[in-house]
Biopython code that builds the backbone (N, CA, C, O; Angstrom):
import numpy as np
from Bio.PDB.StructureBuilder import StructureBuilder

atoms = [
    (1, "UNK", "N", (114.397, 45.559, 62.165)),
    (1, "UNK", "CA", (114.125, 46.668, 62.997)),
    (1, "UNK", "C", (112.672, 47.396, 62.749)),
    (1, "UNK", "O", (112.306, 47.727, 61.621)),
    (2, "UNK", "N", (111.979, 47.581, 63.791)),
    (2, "UNK", "CA", (110.690, 47.958, 63.770)),
    (2, "UNK", "C", (110.558, 49.335, 63.104)),
    (2, "UNK", "O", (111.357, 50.216, 63.422)),
    (3, "UNK", "N", (109.609, 49.569, 62.213)),
    (3, "UNK", "CA", (109.315, 50.878, 61.756)),
    (3, "UNK", "C", (108.765, 51.825, 62.715)),
    (3, "UNK", "O", (107.821, 51.415, 63.389)),
    (4, "UNK", "N", (109.163, 52.972, 62.898)),
    (4, "UNK", "CA", (108.602, 54.069, 63.768)),
    (4, "UNK", "C", (107.499, 54.621, 63.128)),
    (4, "UNK", "O", (107.562, 54.948, 61.943)),
    (5, "UNK", "N", (106.329, 54.778, 63.907)),
    (5, "UNK", "CA", (105.231, 55.366, 63.303)),
    (5, "UNK", "C", (104.981, 56.731, 63.987)),
    (5, "UNK", "O", (105.042, 56.850, 65.210)),
    (6, "UNK", "N", (104.705, 57.731, 63.172)),
    (6, "UNK", "CA", (104.520, 59.077, 63.668)),
    (6, "UNK", "C", (102.988, 59.310, 63.741)),
    (6, "UNK", "O", (102.193, 59.122, 62.820)),
    (7, "UNK", "N", (102.690, 59.783, 65.082)),
    (7, "UNK", "CA", (101.197, 60.092, 65.326)),
    (7, "UNK", "C", (100.962, 61.520, 65.786)),
    (7, "UNK", "O", (101.538, 61.979, 66.773)),
    (8, "UNK", "N", (100.086, 62.225, 65.033)),
    (8, "UNK", "CA", (99.856, 63.600, 65.463)),
    (8, "UNK", "C", (98.709, 63.607, 66.353)),
    (8, "UNK", "O", (97.694, 62.957, 66.100)),
    (9, "UNK", "N", (98.869, 64.447, 67.561)),
    (9, "UNK", "CA", (97.842, 64.461, 68.532)),
    (9, "UNK", "C", (97.861, 65.823, 69.237)),
    (9, "UNK", "O", (98.811, 66.604, 69.186)),
    (10, "UNK", "N", (96.713, 66.029, 69.901)),
    (10, "UNK", "CA", (96.618, 67.319, 70.603)),
    (10, "UNK", "C", (96.375, 66.929, 72.053)),
    (10, "UNK", "O", (95.671, 65.971, 72.371)),
    (11, "UNK", "N", (97.022, 67.755, 72.942)),
    (11, "UNK", "CA", (97.071, 67.501, 74.358)),
    (11, "UNK", "C", (95.864, 68.405, 74.891)),
    (11, "UNK", "O", (95.797, 69.587, 74.555)),
    (12, "UNK", "N", (95.023, 67.886, 75.631)),
    (12, "UNK", "CA", (93.975, 68.745, 76.371)),
    (12, "UNK", "C", (93.812, 68.273, 77.811)),
    (12, "UNK", "O", (93.957, 67.106, 78.174)),
    (13, "UNK", "N", (93.479, 69.353, 78.627)),
    (13, "UNK", "CA", (93.182, 68.960, 80.090)),
    (13, "UNK", "C", (92.302, 67.858, 80.401)),
    (13, "UNK", "O", (91.221, 67.697, 79.833)),
    (14, "UNK", "N", (92.740, 67.126, 81.266)),
    (14, "UNK", "CA", (91.650, 65.971, 81.605)),
    (14, "UNK", "C", (91.088, 66.389, 82.797)),
    (14, "UNK", "O", (91.620, 66.040, 83.851)),
    (15, "UNK", "N", (89.921, 67.205, 82.800)),
    (15, "UNK", "CA", (89.171, 67.685, 84.059)),
    (15, "UNK", "C", (88.418, 66.634, 84.687)),
    (15, "UNK", "O", (87.851, 66.853, 85.758)),
    (16, "UNK", "N", (88.355, 65.446, 84.088)),
    (16, "UNK", "CA", (87.626, 64.367, 84.723)),
    (16, "UNK", "C", (88.568, 63.552, 85.674)),
    (16, "UNK", "O", (88.067, 62.747, 86.459)),
    (17, "UNK", "N", (89.856, 63.737, 85.622)),
    (17, "UNK", "CA", (90.812, 62.920, 86.268)),
    (17, "UNK", "C", (90.704, 63.395, 87.787)),
    (17, "UNK", "O", (90.617, 62.539, 88.667)),
    (18, "UNK", "N", (90.708, 64.787, 88.109)),
    (18, "UNK", "CA", (90.675, 65.258, 89.518)),
    (18, "UNK", "C", (90.019, 66.562, 89.370)),
    (18, "UNK", "O", (90.274, 67.346, 88.455)),
    (19, "UNK", "N", (89.190, 66.759, 90.278)),
    (19, "UNK", "CA", (88.356, 68.098, 90.476)),
    (19, "UNK", "C", (89.346, 69.162, 90.502)),
    (19, "UNK", "O", (89.997, 69.334, 91.532)),
    (20, "UNK", "N", (89.552, 69.982, 89.358)),
    (20, "UNK", "CA", (90.438, 71.155, 89.305)),
    (20, "UNK", "C", (90.166, 72.202, 90.304)),
    (20, "UNK", "O", (89.046, 72.675, 90.496)),
    (21, "UNK", "N", (91.272, 72.555, 90.952)),
    (21, "UNK", "CA", (91.190, 73.655, 91.959)),
    (21, "UNK", "C", (91.510, 74.941, 91.275)),
    (21, "UNK", "O", (92.565, 75.131, 90.670)),
    (22, "UNK", "N", (90.433, 75.922, 91.415)),
    (22, "UNK", "CA", (90.771, 77.391, 90.852)),
    (22, "UNK", "C", (91.398, 78.082, 91.943)),
    (22, "UNK", "O", (90.996, 78.041, 93.105)),
    (23, "UNK", "N", (92.445, 78.748, 91.508)),
    (23, "UNK", "CA", (93.275, 79.603, 92.591)),
    (23, "UNK", "C", (93.179, 81.050, 92.128)),
    (23, "UNK", "O", (93.455, 81.279, 90.951)),
    (24, "UNK", "N", (92.821, 82.042, 92.918)),
    (24, "UNK", "CA", (92.641, 83.349, 92.528)),
    (24, "UNK", "C", (93.972, 84.065, 92.715)),
    (24, "UNK", "O", (94.612, 83.857, 93.746)),
    (25, "UNK", "N", (94.453, 84.945, 91.728)),
    (25, "UNK", "CA", (95.707, 85.689, 91.909)),
    (25, "UNK", "C", (95.576, 86.795, 91.012)),
    (25, "UNK", "O", (95.138, 86.706, 89.865)),
    (26, "UNK", "N", (95.979, 87.868, 91.589)),
    (26, "UNK", "CA", (95.941, 89.288, 90.860)),
    (26, "UNK", "C", (97.232, 89.933, 90.755)),
    (26, "UNK", "O", (97.278, 91.142, 90.527)),
    (27, "UNK", "N", (98.312, 89.228, 90.903)),
    (27, "UNK", "CA", (99.617, 89.608, 90.804)),
    (27, "UNK", "C", (100.554, 88.620, 90.270)),
    (27, "UNK", "O", (100.401, 87.497, 90.750)),
    (28, "UNK", "N", (101.436, 88.738, 89.449)),
    (28, "UNK", "CA", (102.356, 87.776, 89.076)),
    (28, "UNK", "C", (103.808, 88.346, 89.050)),
    (28, "UNK", "O", (104.048, 89.372, 88.414)),
    (29, "UNK", "N", (104.692, 87.739, 89.681)),
    (29, "UNK", "CA", (106.177, 87.961, 89.603)),
    (29, "UNK", "C", (106.834, 86.968, 88.746)),
    (29, "UNK", "O", (106.596, 85.764, 88.851)),
    (30, "UNK", "N", (107.717, 87.499, 87.840)),
    (30, "UNK", "CA", (108.303, 86.646, 86.866)),
    (30, "UNK", "C", (109.943, 86.621, 87.118)),
    (30, "UNK", "O", (110.583, 87.668, 87.221)),
    (31, "UNK", "N", (110.517, 85.378, 87.203)),
    (31, "UNK", "CA", (111.914, 85.347, 87.079)),
    (31, "UNK", "C", (112.277, 84.177, 86.234)),
    (31, "UNK", "O", (111.548, 83.248, 85.885)),
    (32, "UNK", "N", (113.565, 84.390, 85.961)),
    (32, "UNK", "CA", (114.191, 83.270, 84.889)),
    (32, "UNK", "C", (115.560, 82.957, 85.293)),
    (32, "UNK", "O", (116.247, 83.739, 85.951)),
    (33, "UNK", "N", (115.995, 81.680, 84.851)),
    (33, "UNK", "CA", (117.251, 81.142, 84.783)),
    (33, "UNK", "C", (117.589, 80.932, 83.379)),
    (33, "UNK", "O", (116.808, 81.268, 82.488)),
    (34, "UNK", "N", (118.896, 80.306, 83.107)),
    (34, "UNK", "CA", (119.077, 80.111, 81.767)),
    (34, "UNK", "C", (118.163, 78.972, 81.147)),
    (34, "UNK", "O", (118.072, 78.833, 79.927)),
    (35, "UNK", "N", (117.508, 78.185, 82.031)),
    (35, "UNK", "CA", (116.897, 77.113, 81.685)),
    (35, "UNK", "C", (115.312, 77.119, 81.640)),
    (35, "UNK", "O", (114.658, 76.409, 80.876)),
    (36, "UNK", "N", (114.758, 78.049, 82.596)),
    (36, "UNK", "CA", (113.300, 78.095, 82.895)),
    (36, "UNK", "C", (112.834, 79.393, 83.268)),
    (36, "UNK", "O", (113.606, 80.271, 83.652)),
    (37, "UNK", "N", (111.520, 79.556, 83.163)),
    (37, "UNK", "CA", (110.926, 80.853, 83.710)),
    (37, "UNK", "C", (110.042, 80.375, 84.823)),
    (37, "UNK", "O", (109.341, 79.369, 84.719)),
    (38, "UNK", "N", (110.101, 81.149, 85.917)),
    (38, "UNK", "CA", (109.118, 80.934, 87.145)),
    (38, "UNK", "C", (108.139, 82.091, 87.181)),
    (38, "UNK", "O", (108.499, 83.268, 87.179)),
    (39, "UNK", "N", (106.896, 81.690, 87.212)),
    (39, "UNK", "CA", (105.767, 82.554, 87.384)),
    (39, "UNK", "C", (105.290, 82.269, 88.777)),
    (39, "UNK", "O", (104.955, 81.132, 89.107)),
    (40, "UNK", "N", (105.253, 83.365, 89.654)),
    (40, "UNK", "CA", (104.706, 83.249, 91.057)),
    (40, "UNK", "C", (103.565, 84.105, 91.102)),
    (40, "UNK", "O", (103.633, 85.325, 90.952)),
    (41, "UNK", "N", (102.439, 83.412, 91.324)),
    (41, "UNK", "CA", (101.174, 84.211, 91.423)),
    (41, "UNK", "C", (100.743, 84.403, 92.715)),
    (41, "UNK", "O", (100.754, 83.464, 93.512)),
    (42, "UNK", "N", (100.301, 85.687, 93.076)),
    (42, "UNK", "CA", (100.056, 85.939, 94.484)),
    (42, "UNK", "C", (98.665, 86.611, 94.587)),
    (42, "UNK", "O", (98.085, 86.945, 93.553)),
    (43, "UNK", "N", (98.163, 86.801, 95.698)),
    (43, "UNK", "CA", (96.910, 87.573, 96.072)),
    (43, "UNK", "C", (97.202, 88.829, 96.775)),
    (43, "UNK", "O", (97.587, 88.805, 97.944)),
    (44, "UNK", "N", (97.037, 89.941, 96.114)),
    (44, "UNK", "CA", (97.147, 91.247, 96.799)),
    (44, "UNK", "C", (95.786, 91.709, 97.365)),
    (44, "UNK", "O", (94.829, 91.892, 96.614)),
    (45, "UNK", "N", (95.719, 91.878, 98.592)),
    (45, "UNK", "CA", (94.344, 92.245, 99.122)),
    (45, "UNK", "C", (94.667, 93.755, 99.671)),
    (45, "UNK", "O", (95.838, 94.120, 99.776)),
    (46, "UNK", "N", (93.591, 94.604, 100.010)),
    (46, "UNK", "CA", (93.758, 95.820, 100.566)),
    (46, "UNK", "C", (94.584, 95.900, 101.793)),
    (46, "UNK", "O", (94.511, 95.093, 102.719)),
    (47, "UNK", "N", (95.445, 97.015, 101.737)),
    (47, "UNK", "CA", (96.474, 96.957, 102.992)),
    (47, "UNK", "C", (95.661, 97.661, 104.302)),
    (47, "UNK", "O", (94.869, 98.601, 104.253)),
    (48, "UNK", "N", (96.067, 96.979, 105.362)),
    (48, "UNK", "CA", (95.621, 97.390, 106.667)),
    (48, "UNK", "C", (96.558, 98.626, 107.027)),
    (48, "UNK", "O", (97.585, 98.874, 106.394)),
    (49, "UNK", "N", (96.100, 99.381, 108.111)),
    (49, "UNK", "CA", (97.019, 100.548, 108.609)),
    (49, "UNK", "C", (98.257, 99.898, 108.971)),
    (49, "UNK", "O", (99.258, 100.563, 108.705)),
    (50, "UNK", "N", (98.466, 98.684, 109.549)),
    (50, "UNK", "CA", (99.756, 98.112, 110.012)),
    (50, "UNK", "C", (100.662, 97.904, 108.661)),
    (50, "UNK", "O", (101.862, 98.171, 108.591)),
    (51, "UNK", "N", (99.851, 97.372, 107.594)),
    (51, "UNK", "CA", (100.511, 97.052, 106.286)),
    (51, "UNK", "C", (101.135, 98.343, 105.683)),
    (51, "UNK", "O", (102.257, 98.363, 105.178)),
    (52, "UNK", "N", (100.338, 99.386, 105.778)),
    (52, "UNK", "CA", (100.871, 100.765, 105.198)),
    (52, "UNK", "C", (102.051, 101.172, 105.842)),
    (52, "UNK", "O", (103.021, 101.591, 105.209)),
    (53, "UNK", "N", (102.015, 101.047, 107.360)),
    (53, "UNK", "CA", (103.194, 101.501, 108.066)),
    (53, "UNK", "C", (104.431, 100.733, 107.612)),
    (53, "UNK", "O", (105.470, 101.342, 107.356)),
    (54, "UNK", "N", (104.334, 99.297, 107.499)),
    (54, "UNK", "CA", (105.458, 98.609, 107.073)),
    (54, "UNK", "C", (105.915, 98.889, 105.706)),
    (54, "UNK", "O", (107.104, 98.800, 105.397)),
    (55, "UNK", "N", (104.998, 99.224, 104.890)),
    (55, "UNK", "CA", (105.284, 99.537, 103.403)),
    (55, "UNK", "C", (105.966, 100.800, 103.357)),
    (55, "UNK", "O", (106.869, 100.924, 102.530)),
    (56, "UNK", "N", (105.622, 101.934, 104.259)),
    (56, "UNK", "CA", (106.361, 103.095, 104.229)),
    (56, "UNK", "C", (107.771, 103.012, 104.694)),
    (56, "UNK", "O", (108.681, 103.717, 104.260)),
    (57, "UNK", "N", (107.890, 102.036, 105.672)),
    (57, "UNK", "CA", (109.356, 101.881, 106.472)),
    (57, "UNK", "C", (110.069, 101.038, 105.509)),
    (57, "UNK", "O", (111.219, 101.375, 105.227)),
    (58, "UNK", "N", (109.546, 99.949, 104.936)),
    (58, "UNK", "CA", (110.444, 98.872, 104.014)),
    (58, "UNK", "C", (110.289, 99.124, 102.541)),
    (58, "UNK", "O", (111.087, 98.629, 101.744)),
    (59, "UNK", "N", (109.306, 99.863, 102.165)),
    (59, "UNK", "CA", (108.988, 100.110, 100.668)),
    (59, "UNK", "C", (108.684, 98.703, 100.019)),
    (59, "UNK", "O", (108.956, 98.453, 98.844)),
    (60, "UNK", "N", (108.129, 97.853, 100.841)),
    (60, "UNK", "CA", (107.862, 96.424, 100.205)),
    (60, "UNK", "C", (106.525, 96.005, 100.911)),
    (60, "UNK", "O", (106.328, 96.204, 102.110)),
    (61, "UNK", "N", (105.617, 95.403, 100.059)),
    (61, "UNK", "CA", (104.352, 94.804, 100.558)),
    (61, "UNK", "C", (104.466, 93.260, 100.236)),
    (61, "UNK", "O", (104.681, 92.822, 99.106)),
    (62, "UNK", "N", (104.319, 92.595, 101.217)),
    (62, "UNK", "CA", (104.408, 91.081, 100.993)),
    (62, "UNK", "C", (102.903, 90.670, 100.675)),
    (62, "UNK", "O", (101.903, 91.106, 101.244)),
    (63, "UNK", "N", (102.955, 89.796, 99.708)),
    (63, "UNK", "CA", (101.606, 89.079, 99.170)),
    (63, "UNK", "C", (101.660, 87.526, 99.358)),
    (63, "UNK", "O", (102.740, 86.969, 99.162)),
    (64, "UNK", "N", (100.734, 86.903, 99.670)),
    (64, "UNK", "CA", (100.692, 85.534, 99.876)),
    (64, "UNK", "C", (100.899, 84.857, 98.414)),
    (64, "UNK", "O", (100.349, 85.283, 97.399)),
    (65, "UNK", "N", (101.698, 83.835, 98.452)),
    (65, "UNK", "CA", (101.889, 82.961, 97.158)),
    (65, "UNK", "C", (100.768, 82.067, 97.008)),
    (65, "UNK", "O", (100.468, 81.283, 97.909)),
    (66, "UNK", "N", (100.075, 82.145, 95.831)),
    (66, "UNK", "CA", (99.000, 81.177, 95.717)),
    (66, "UNK", "C", (99.450, 80.039, 94.762)),
    (66, "UNK", "O", (98.896, 78.940, 94.791)),
    (67, "UNK", "N", (100.431, 80.320, 93.946)),
    (67, "UNK", "CA", (100.911, 79.182, 93.015)),
    (67, "UNK", "C", (102.173, 79.615, 92.343)),
    (67, "UNK", "O", (102.329, 80.781, 91.979)),
    (68, "UNK", "N", (103.113, 78.648, 92.169)),
    (68, "UNK", "CA", (104.297, 78.969, 91.598)),
    (68, "UNK", "C", (104.516, 77.952, 90.470)),
    (68, "UNK", "O", (104.595, 76.763, 90.779)),
    (69, "UNK", "N", (104.621, 78.324, 89.196)),
    (69, "UNK", "CA", (104.543, 77.578, 88.096)),
    (69, "UNK", "C", (106.124, 77.924, 87.393)),
    (69, "UNK", "O", (106.547, 79.041, 87.094)),
    (70, "UNK", "N", (106.882, 76.506, 87.228)),
    (70, "UNK", "CA", (108.131, 76.663, 86.451)),
    (70, "UNK", "C", (107.894, 75.959, 85.176)),
    (70, "UNK", "O", (107.461, 74.809, 85.107)),
    (71, "UNK", "N", (108.238, 76.808, 84.034)),
    (71, "UNK", "CA", (108.079, 76.431, 82.685)),
    (71, "UNK", "C", (109.491, 76.429, 81.996)),
    (71, "UNK", "O", (110.279, 77.346, 82.225)),
    (72, "UNK", "N", (109.793, 75.440, 81.188)),
    (72, "UNK", "CA", (111.035, 75.531, 80.469)),
    (72, "UNK", "C", (111.052, 76.740, 79.434)),
    (72, "UNK", "O", (110.013, 77.251, 79.016)),
    (73, "UNK", "N", (112.224, 77.117, 79.090)),
    (73, "UNK", "CA", (112.432, 78.324, 78.179)),
    (73, "UNK", "C", (111.547, 78.003, 76.898)),
    (73, "UNK", "O", (110.756, 78.828, 76.441)),
    (74, "UNK", "N", (111.742, 76.736, 76.354)),
    (74, "UNK", "CA", (111.222, 76.437, 75.002)),
    (74, "UNK", "C", (109.664, 76.497, 75.060)),
    (74, "UNK", "O", (109.042, 76.517, 73.998)),
    (75, "UNK", "N", (109.058, 76.524, 76.162)),
    (75, "UNK", "CA", (107.688, 76.623, 76.330)),
    (75, "UNK", "C", (107.026, 78.005, 76.319)),
    (75, "UNK", "O", (105.844, 78.241, 76.070)),
    (76, "UNK", "N", (108.061, 78.939, 76.656)),
    (76, "UNK", "CA", (107.479, 80.352, 76.779)),
    (76, "UNK", "C", (107.023, 81.120, 75.488)),
    (76, "UNK", "O", (106.161, 81.990, 75.611)),
    (77, "UNK", "N", (107.524, 80.859, 74.331)),
    (77, "UNK", "CA", (107.005, 81.460, 73.094)),
    (77, "UNK", "C", (105.485, 81.106, 72.805)),
    (77, "UNK", "O", (104.604, 81.862, 72.396)),
    (78, "UNK", "N", (105.411, 79.805, 73.114)),
    (78, "UNK", "CA", (103.858, 79.330, 72.836)),
    (78, "UNK", "C", (103.012, 79.877, 73.977)),
    (78, "UNK", "O", (101.878, 80.283, 73.725)),
    (79, "UNK", "N", (103.442, 79.907, 75.085)),
    (79, "UNK", "CA", (102.563, 80.576, 76.050)),
    (79, "UNK", "C", (102.289, 82.092, 75.832)),
    (79, "UNK", "O", (101.216, 82.595, 76.164)),
    (80, "UNK", "N", (103.221, 82.746, 75.307)),
    (80, "UNK", "CA", (103.035, 84.149, 75.046)),
    (80, "UNK", "C", (102.102, 84.270, 73.905)),
    (80, "UNK", "O", (101.203, 85.110, 73.904)),
    (81, "UNK", "N", (102.309, 83.426, 72.913)),
    (81, "UNK", "CA", (101.309, 83.423, 71.668)),
    (81, "UNK", "C", (99.902, 83.070, 72.209)),
    (81, "UNK", "O", (98.910, 83.757, 71.965)),
    (82, "UNK", "N", (99.892, 82.057, 72.888)),
    (82, "UNK", "CA", (98.356, 81.645, 73.405)),
    (82, "UNK", "C", (97.749, 82.880, 74.225)),
    (82, "UNK", "O", (96.608, 83.272, 73.984)),
    (83, "UNK", "N", (98.480, 83.426, 75.115)),
    (83, "UNK", "CA", (97.961, 84.525, 75.784)),
    (83, "UNK", "C", (97.596, 85.653, 74.904)),
    (83, "UNK", "O", (96.492, 86.155, 75.118)),
    (84, "UNK", "N", (98.268, 86.111, 74.021)),
    (84, "UNK", "CA", (98.036, 87.051, 73.083)),
    (84, "UNK", "C", (96.785, 86.790, 72.276)),
    (84, "UNK", "O", (96.005, 87.716, 72.053)),
    (85, "UNK", "N", (96.565, 85.596, 71.840)),
    (85, "UNK", "CA", (95.493, 85.148, 71.106)),
    (85, "UNK", "C", (94.138, 85.165, 71.915)),
    (85, "UNK", "O", (93.073, 85.566, 71.446)),
    (86, "UNK", "N", (94.314, 84.687, 73.164)),
    (86, "UNK", "CA", (93.208, 84.635, 73.993)),
    (86, "UNK", "C", (92.774, 86.113, 74.443)),
    (86, "UNK", "O", (91.585, 86.410, 74.562)),
    (87, "UNK", "N", (93.784, 86.990, 74.677)),
    (87, "UNK", "CA", (93.468, 88.419, 74.984)),
    (87, "UNK", "C", (92.758, 89.018, 73.781)),
    (87, "UNK", "O", (91.748, 89.702, 73.945)),
    (88, "UNK", "N", (93.281, 88.769, 72.528)),
    (88, "UNK", "CA", (92.650, 89.244, 71.356)),
    (88, "UNK", "C", (91.133, 88.888, 71.293)),
    (88, "UNK", "O", (90.230, 89.693, 71.064)),
    (89, "UNK", "N", (91.009, 87.658, 71.515)),
    (89, "UNK", "CA", (89.519, 87.029, 71.439)),
    (89, "UNK", "C", (88.597, 87.618, 72.555)),
    (89, "UNK", "O", (87.392, 87.831, 72.423)),
    (90, "UNK", "N", (89.345, 87.847, 73.672)),
    (90, "UNK", "CA", (88.666, 88.530, 74.971)),
    (90, "UNK", "C", (88.166, 90.028, 74.458)),
    (90, "UNK", "O", (87.017, 90.435, 74.633)),
    (91, "UNK", "N", (89.115, 90.713, 73.857)),
    (91, "UNK", "CA", (88.796, 92.058, 73.672)),
    (91, "UNK", "C", (87.786, 92.242, 72.423)),
    (91, "UNK", "O", (87.048, 93.226, 72.377)),
    (92, "UNK", "N", (87.783, 91.242, 71.398)),
    (92, "UNK", "CA", (86.754, 91.215, 70.469)),
    (92, "UNK", "C", (85.553, 90.887, 70.923)),
    (92, "UNK", "O", (84.585, 91.330, 70.305)),
    (93, "UNK", "N", (85.361, 90.153, 71.943)),
    (93, "UNK", "CA", (84.150, 89.659, 72.687)),
    (93, "UNK", "C", (83.612, 90.613, 73.622)),
    (93, "UNK", "O", (82.420, 90.916, 73.566)),
    (94, "UNK", "N", (84.448, 91.150, 74.540)),
    (94, "UNK", "CA", (83.922, 91.956, 75.556)),
    (94, "UNK", "C", (84.362, 93.495, 75.362)),
    (94, "UNK", "O", (84.089, 94.345, 76.210)),
    (95, "UNK", "N", (85.034, 93.770, 74.231)),
    (95, "UNK", "CA", (85.398, 94.991, 74.318)),
    (95, "UNK", "C", (86.669, 95.155, 75.143)),
    (95, "UNK", "O", (87.147, 94.118, 75.602)),
    (96, "UNK", "N", (87.260, 96.261, 75.387)),
    (96, "UNK", "CA", (88.323, 96.381, 76.490)),
    (96, "UNK", "C", (89.561, 96.660, 75.834)),
    (96, "UNK", "O", (89.589, 97.374, 74.832)),
    (97, "UNK", "N", (90.629, 96.126, 76.347)),
    (97, "UNK", "CA", (92.039, 96.517, 76.225)),
    (97, "UNK", "C", (92.172, 97.616, 77.104)),
    (97, "UNK", "O", (91.543, 97.716, 78.158)),
    (98, "UNK", "N", (93.143, 98.599, 76.594)),
    (98, "UNK", "CA", (93.535, 99.745, 77.503)),
    (98, "UNK", "C", (92.439, 100.599, 77.760)),
    (98, "UNK", "O", (92.472, 101.211, 78.828)),
    (99, "UNK", "N", (91.341, 100.792, 76.901)),
    (99, "UNK", "CA", (90.281, 101.696, 77.229)),
    (99, "UNK", "C", (89.169, 101.073, 77.777)),
    (99, "UNK", "O", (88.355, 101.842, 78.288)),
    (100, "UNK", "N", (88.894, 99.796, 77.812)),
    (100, "UNK", "CA", (87.789, 99.119, 78.333)),
    (100, "UNK", "C", (87.930, 98.527, 79.654)),
    (100, "UNK", "O", (88.595, 99.150, 80.482)),
    (101, "UNK", "N", (87.375, 97.358, 79.990)),
    (101, "UNK", "CA", (87.252, 96.683, 81.235)),
    (101, "UNK", "C", (88.578, 96.395, 81.785)),
    (101, "UNK", "O", (88.691, 96.340, 83.010)),
    (102, "UNK", "N", (89.699, 96.186, 80.954)),
    (102, "UNK", "CA", (90.990, 95.956, 81.469)),
    (102, "UNK", "C", (91.931, 97.171, 81.314)),
    (102, "UNK", "O", (92.335, 97.600, 80.233)),
    (103, "UNK", "N", (92.271, 97.741, 82.703)),
    (103, "UNK", "CA", (92.927, 98.959, 82.658)),
    (103, "UNK", "C", (94.362, 98.729, 82.157)),
    (103, "UNK", "O", (94.895, 97.628, 82.299)),
    (104, "UNK", "N", (94.979, 99.752, 81.580)),
    (104, "UNK", "CA", (96.351, 99.681, 81.198)),
    (104, "UNK", "C", (97.274, 99.590, 82.492)),
    (104, "UNK", "O", (96.961, 100.141, 83.547)),
    (105, "UNK", "N", (98.367, 98.893, 82.331)),
    (105, "UNK", "CA", (99.290, 98.773, 83.453)),
    (105, "UNK", "C", (99.885, 100.093, 83.932)),
    (105, "UNK", "O", (100.230, 100.911, 83.079)),
    (106, "UNK", "N", (100.024, 100.350, 85.152)),
    (106, "UNK", "CA", (100.503, 101.540, 85.658)),
    (106, "UNK", "C", (101.820, 101.285, 86.324)),
    (106, "UNK", "O", (101.936, 100.389, 87.161)),
    (107, "UNK", "N", (102.933, 102.149, 85.924)),
    (107, "UNK", "CA", (104.176, 101.710, 86.690)),
    (107, "UNK", "C", (104.877, 100.698, 86.017)),
    (107, "UNK", "O", (104.511, 100.261, 84.925)),
    (108, "UNK", "N", (106.004, 100.254, 86.705)),
    (108, "UNK", "CA", (106.905, 99.177, 86.262)),
    (108, "UNK", "C", (106.029, 97.815, 86.292)),
    (108, "UNK", "O", (105.164, 97.618, 87.146)),
    (109, "UNK", "N", (106.311, 97.007, 85.388)),
    (109, "UNK", "CA", (105.842, 95.708, 85.405)),
    (109, "UNK", "C", (106.912, 94.643, 85.759)),
    (109, "UNK", "O", (107.767, 94.413, 84.903)),
    (110, "UNK", "N", (106.945, 94.040, 86.811)),
    (110, "UNK", "CA", (107.946, 93.076, 87.044)),
    (110, "UNK", "C", (107.573, 91.633, 86.922)),
    (110, "UNK", "O", (108.417, 90.759, 87.117)),
]
sb = StructureBuilder()
sb.init_structure("model")
sb.init_model(0)
sb.init_chain("A")
sb.init_seg("    ")
for serial, (resi, resn, name, xyz) in enumerate(atoms, 1):
    if name == "N":
        sb.init_residue(resn, " ", resi, " ")
    sb.init_atom(name, np.array(xyz, "f"), 0.0, 1.0, " ", f" {name:<3s}", serial, name[0])
structure = sb.get_structure()
């Protein structure tokens, strides 16, 4: 029987494979099942008078979906830790947080 060899490695994005497309989003809706989390990134733009009328009537504003990412539950703790670490580095570098360039969230976060 062949001996199995363990190899330690780091996964990095291969930006040379395909020109990566950057997609702007300023809103993220999050949903989950017992198996995965879905992050739906949207772009919210200033509302037109017509949009405001619909929002007053329906209490809903529709935002175009720019990307939908589905991640397994096992991935989420590492994602949260990575976001926290990058945000910590961001605030150390640029200042910020709740009092600086990044405003504190207002109202419910969905």
